[in-house]
C-alpha positions, 0 to 999 in steps of 0.5 A, spaced: 340 544 886 333 546 889 329 542 894 324 540 889 328 538 884 332 534 889 326 530 891 324 529 884 330 526 882 330 520 888 322 519 888 319 514 884 316 516 877 308 517 877 303 516 872 298 521 868 293 519 864 295 522 857 300 517 855 305 516 849 305 510 844 311 507 842 314 510 836 316 516 834 313 521 829 314 528 827 309 535 828 306 538 823 312 543 822 317 537 822 319 537 829 321 531 833 314 528 836 311 523 839 304 519 838 299 518 843 295 512 845 288 512 842 284 515 849 290 520 850 289 523 843 281 523 843 281 526 850 286 532 847 282 533 841 275 532 844 276 538 850 279 543 844 275 541 838 270 546 836 266 541 831 266 542 823 271 548 824 278 549 821 284 549 825 291 552 823 294 545 821 287 541 820 281 542 815 274 541 818 273 535 814 280 532 816 279 534 824 272 531 824 274 525 821 279 524 826 275 525 831 269 520 829 275 515 828 278 515 835 271 515 838 269 508 834 276 505 836 276 507 843 268 505 844 270 498 841 276 498 846 273 501 852 266 503 851 265 504 859 271 510 858 267 513 853 260 513 857 264 516 863 267 521 858 261 524 855 258 527 861 265 530 863 266 533 856 259 536 856 258 538 863 265 540 866 269 542 859 262 545 856 264 542 849 257 542 847 258 540 839 263 535 841 259 531 846 253 531 842 258 528 836 261 523 841 254 520 844 252 519 836 258 516 834 258 511 840 251 509 838 253 508 831 259 504 833 255 499 838 250 498 832 255 493 829 260 492 835 261 485 836 257 482 842 262 482 847 263 489 846 255 490 846 254 486 852 259 490 857 257 497 854 253 502 858 247 503 855 246 508 849 240 511 852 244 513 858 250 516 854 246 520 849 242 523 855 248 525 858 251 529 852 245 534 853 244 540 858 241 545 854 234 545 850 237 546 843 241 540 844 236 535 842 235 539 836 243 539 834 243 531 836 237 530 831 241 534 826 247 530 826 244 524 826 240 525 820 247 528 817 250 521 819 245 516 817 241 520 812 235 518 816 231 522 821 228 516 825 231 514 831 233 507 833 230 505 840 236 506 845 237 513 841 230 515 841 229 513 849 236 517 850 233 523 846 226 523 850 230 523 857 233 529 855 227 532 852 223 531 859 229 534 863 230 540 859 224 542 855 221 548 859 216 554 858 222 558 858 226 553 853 220 553 848 220 561 848 228 561 847 230 556 842 224 554 838 225 559 833 221 559 826 227 559 822 230 553 825 230 547 820 228 542 826 224 545 831 222 543 838 216 540 836 220 535 831 224 533 836 217 531 840 215 527 834 221 523 833 223 522 841 216 521 844 218 523 850 213 522 856 211 528 860 213 529 867 207 533 869 200 535 866 203 542 865 209 539 861 204 535 857 201 541 855 208 544 853 209 538 848 202 540 845 204 547 844 210 546 841 207 541 836 201 546 835 206 551 834 210 547 829 204 545 825 198 550 825 201 556 829 194 560 828 190 554 832 193 553 839 190 547 842 194 547 848 191 549 855 195 555 856 192 556 863 197 551 865 203 555 861 203 561 865 209 564 862 207 562 855 200 565 856 204 572 858 208 572 852 203 571 848 199 577 851 205 582 850 204 580 843 197 583 843 200 590 846 200 595 840 206 597 837 205 604 838 204 603 846 210 598 847 215 603 849 210 606 854 209 599 857 216 599 858 216 605 862 212 602 867 214 600 874 212 593 873 215 592 866 221 588 869 217 583 872 212 582 867 218 581 862 221 576 866 214 572 868 213 572 860 220 569 859 222 575 854 230 575 852 233 581 850 234 579 843 226 578 843 225 584 846 229 588 841 225 585 835 218 587 840 220 594 841 221 595 833 227 599 834 234 600 838 235 598 845 235 605 849 236 606 856 229 604 858 229 598 854 235 595 857 233 597 864 226 593 863 230 587 861 236 587 865 233 584 871 231 577 867 238 577 863 242 571 864 250 571 866 252 570 859 247 575 856 249 581 861 257 579 859 256 580 852 252 587 853 257 591 857 258 596 851 251 596 849 249 598 857 254 604 856 252 606 850 245 606 852 247 610 858 245 606 864 247 609 870 252 605 875 246 604 879 242 601 873 248 596 872 250 595 880 247 588 879 251 586 873 257 588 878 255 584 883 254 578 879 261 579 876 264 579 883 261 574 886 264 567 886 258 563 886 255 567 880 262 566 876 262 558 878 255 557 876 256 561 870 261 556 867 264 561 863 271 560 861 276 565 863 277 568 856 270 570 855 272 575 860 278 577 856 273 578 850 268 582 855 274 587 857 276 588 850 269 590 848 267 594 854 267 601 853 267 604 860 272 604 865 267 602 870 268 594 868 275 594 869 275 591 876 269 587 876 272 583 869 279 582 872 275 579 879 271 575 874 277 573 871 281 571 877 275 567 880 274 563 873 281 561 874 280 558 881 283 551 880 290 554 878 294 552 884 299 556 887 305 552 886 311 552 891 319 553 889 321 556 882 317 555 876 318 556 869 312 558 865 313 558 857 307 561 853 307 559 845 306 565 841 307 562 834 303 563 828 299 557 829 297 560 836 293 565 832 288 561 830 281 563 832 278 559 838 272 558 834 268 561 828 264 565 832 270 568 836 275 574 835 279 570 841 285 566 839 289 560 842 294 565 844 289 569 848 287 563 852 295 561 852 297 567 855 291 567 860 293 561 863 300 562 863 300 568 866 295 566 872 300 560 873 306 565 874 302 570 878 300 565 883 306 561 883 311 562 889 317 564 884 316 564 877 319 566 870 314 568 865 316 567 858 313 568 851 316 564 845 316 563 838 322 564 833 325 568 839 323 568 846 323 573 852 321 574 859 314 577 860 315 582 866 309 582 872 309 583 879 305 579 884 298 581 885 298 585 878 292 584 874 292 578 869 289 583 864 294 588 864 300 583 864 296 580 857 298 587 854 305 585 854 304 579 850 306 579 842 306 575 836 313 571 835 312 567 829 315 560 829 315 554 834 322 554 837 320 551 844 327 547 845 331 553 844 326 557 849 327 552 854 335 552 853 335 559 854 331 560 860 331 554 864 336 555 870 335 550 875 327 551 876 323 546 880 318 545 874 317 547 867 310 548 864 309 549 857 302 552 854 302 551 847 299 547 841 306 543 841 307 543 833 314 545 834 319 547 828 324 542 825 330 540 829 327 542 836 327 536 841 323 539 847 324 532 851 332 533 851 331 541 853 329 539 860 333 535 865 330 528 865 329 529 873 325 535 872 317 535 871 315 538 865 308 539 864 305 541 857 298 544 857 295 542 850 290 547 847 289 544 840 289 537 840 293 535 834 295 528 833 303 528 835 305 532 841 312 535 842 314 530 848 313 523 851 307 523 856 304 519 862 310 518 866 318 519 867 316 527 869 313 528 862 305 530 863 300 533 858 294 536 860 288 539 855 282 543 854 280 550 855 279 550 862 283 551 868 281 544 871 288 541 869 292 545 873 290 542 879 293 535 877 300 538 878 301 538 886 298 531 886 303 529 881 308 532 885 307 529 892 307 522 888 300 521 887 299 518 880 293 521 876 287 517 872 282 520 868 278 526 871 272 523 870 
């Protein structure tokens, strides 16, 4: 018996927040499963829920209705919990649509809630404002509110929450970036519905500009002298089409594009043709982190030199830049697969490692199981080529590479170890993973568990018929499940007695493992 498991055998059980509820259930594949409390189920669903999208085992309508039902139930049970969860969901977990939906359902629930619940509930205004961190999200909120209620009018607390978000988020740059003419709901519509108070005279003129643009774009009444970025952007539109490429060749073009808030998408249409080397060189200094990350292949195909892309390399290898970007680790995997030049391999590897800053270096011996079953081949979202299996492999590999000693195993119908060495590139280890069919988690545990101090399983938990995951690991050995799909039924009990479940597509959950192992019970991370 190793030192960690021997200590675990004699210590008091610690608690974690995702807890099982009484009674047994079956997974979608008929395996032995465990239901969870409403809060636990909502948490795991919210941190992995791409709203209005199918998952492997649930259609979008079923999944969305389960989400709404859980928000209503937990709001009635503990409205303060939901109010704390919303900003965490949006700000830390970066789940945009889920946060907007949760805030709207919180408001709808409180409209008919019993007086005692409403009396103790944090204000609808504060919750709705906290759900929005990007200027297009008030638009998304109003779109969802109209869909749910059939109305575009906003009741008092809802209106004030949206107004607070607008005052905080609507800037000249946001107006240029997000007020597309093809949108059904425009930023000017949001202003008319929310009646936000301008924080400065310039913002008042911005509101007027957005209203003008919505209702009479050929007659702008706003004072553009107070809106220098918009004024500069309109001036660029006055440059004749045949002179635009020569303009981009000027030494001051990058600064002028930045001053005018020009995005690379806008510039592509503005030049009226392909984005060549000169065009990318002009707009690159004003591009944000995600825009640069998505265009590595385009930089290569346009012929940008190493000197041209040096700022991108510095960005990818800077810890503060990666942290501020709040990009999830699998974004760097996607960029690595899309990039065509070898010069991106090392910077993307470093960026991926920096994005996994919360993955701890676990002491002792750790068994890491990565689910490679068929259901893990569902895409992370409709707009992504990446799948849940990619995320599972990234996080499982990072945990194994950082651990003092680890066995990394991929499993499905069968299972086998994945070879790696300390310090090896996570991206290169990912090449060793394959698709393995059904979810035979218990069989993999029985085959590979050999006195390890802990077990970590990265999975969607939907084990096959006849699989009893809980009993496949000795009860005194901690087993940590990282759930990547948020289905209702889990593969093991959770919350105490050495069985714990975490969720989400970020690395933050792993940070709880060392705290639990030193005997500190953990509450919700918000």
